[in-house]
N, C-alpha and C positions, 0 to 999 in steps of 0.2 A: 590160244595164244593171243597175248594182249597187243594192241596197236603199236607200242614200243618194241615189243619182242619181234613182231613182223617186220617192222621198219628195219631193225638191226640186222635180223636175218637176211633180208633181201639185199642190203648193202654190203654185208661182210662175206656172203656166198655166191656172188656173181662177179667172175672176172672182169666183166666190162665196167663194173662200178669200183673195183679195186684199182684198176688202171686210172680211172678218171680220179679216183682220190688222191694217187700219186701225183698227177698232173696239178691238181688243186693245191697239194701241200707245196709243191714247188713255187706255184705263182704266190701263195701266201708268203713264202720265204723271200722271193725276190722283191716283193712289194713291202715287205716289212710290217705285214699286218699282224695284230694279235687277235685271238679269238675272245669274243664277248659272249656269244651264246652257245649253247649245246643241244644236242637232240632232245633232251629231256624238256628243256625250256621251250623249245619249238612246239613239241607236241603239246605241252600244257596250253600254249598260246592257241593252237588249233582247237583244242577241246574247249577253253574259254569263249572264244568267239562264236560257238554254237549257241551261246546264251544271248547274244544280241539278236534284235528283230531281223537283221538280215546280215549275210557275211560281208564284212567291210571290204571295198574295192582296195587293190594294192597293186604297185608295181614293184618289181624285182630288179636288183642290180647284182648280176652274179660277179664272182671273183674273176671269171674268164674274160669279162667284158672290159673294154677301155672307155666306156662313157664317163663324162664327168657328172657329179652329183647334180648339177644345175641342169643338165640336160634331160634328167629323168623327172618327169612332172606327172602330177594327176591333178585332174580337173576338180574345181570347188565342190560341185555336187555330180559326181559320176551318174551315168544311167546303167550301170552294170554292177555286177557282185564280183566279189573275190572268191576264187576257188581254193579253200583252204584245206582241201583233202590232200593227203600224201601224194608223193610223185607216183608211186605204182597205181594211183587211181588217176592219174595225169592232171594232178592239182599243182601244188607247190613244187618247186625244185628241190633237189636233193638238199638237206640243210647245210651240210658241210661247203655247198658251192655258193650260197648266199652271202654276199658281201653287206647288203642291206635291203630292207623293204621300206616303201613310202606307203603308209596306209591313212586312209580317210574313213571315218565312220559317219560318212554323210552320203545320201543317195538321193537321186531325183526321180520321182515316180511318175511316169508318164500316165495322163489321164484323158488325153484327147488333144485334138488340134485347138480348140477353142478355149481350153481351160488350162490355166498355169499348172505346171507339174507340182505335186506334193513334195515338199522338201522334208527329209527326214535327217535328223542330226543326233547321232549317239556318241558324240565326241567326249562328253563326261564319263560315259560308261566305259568307253575304251580306254581312257586315261586311268580309270579306277583299276580295269583289268591289269594293265601294265604294272601299276604300282603293287597290286596285290601279289603278282608274280615276281616281283623285283626284277623286272626286266628293264635294262638301261635303255632310255629313248631320249629323242630330242623332239620337239614340238615347234612347228612354225605354222601359224595360220590355220590351225586345224589339221594339219598334216604331221603325223608321226613317222619319224625315222627309227626304224629298230635295226640295230647293227648286229650282224653276225660276227663281222670283224671290223676292226678299226685300225 
């Protein structure tokens, strides 16, 4: 079974996820959002990010949350990695629930108290991946916003 088949099977055959999908659909309707990403694009993105030297950190804004975009921030050089694995491996949220994610292909590697951290920046590679996959994004100060809905 491919990753896509497993993902689809799990969200389409679990009553809990079917109820959650109806809730998400209602919120999308109420907010007047339009879908920009689909499961295939999210899965391609997950696969491509394994080609980077580290899994880029990200923060999610789910459709069910009321946070403003300005309140959801990611630091310039995070000291943590993003977990790009599927929801059933406790990684990303279910794709249809993601309004957008903010991603930085920058990482601050700790090297000790007396040594400055090593700063790793793969912004250009991340931009190339998004363009290659034809994924709509906005970029601001090395932070990429990838919309699931807009």
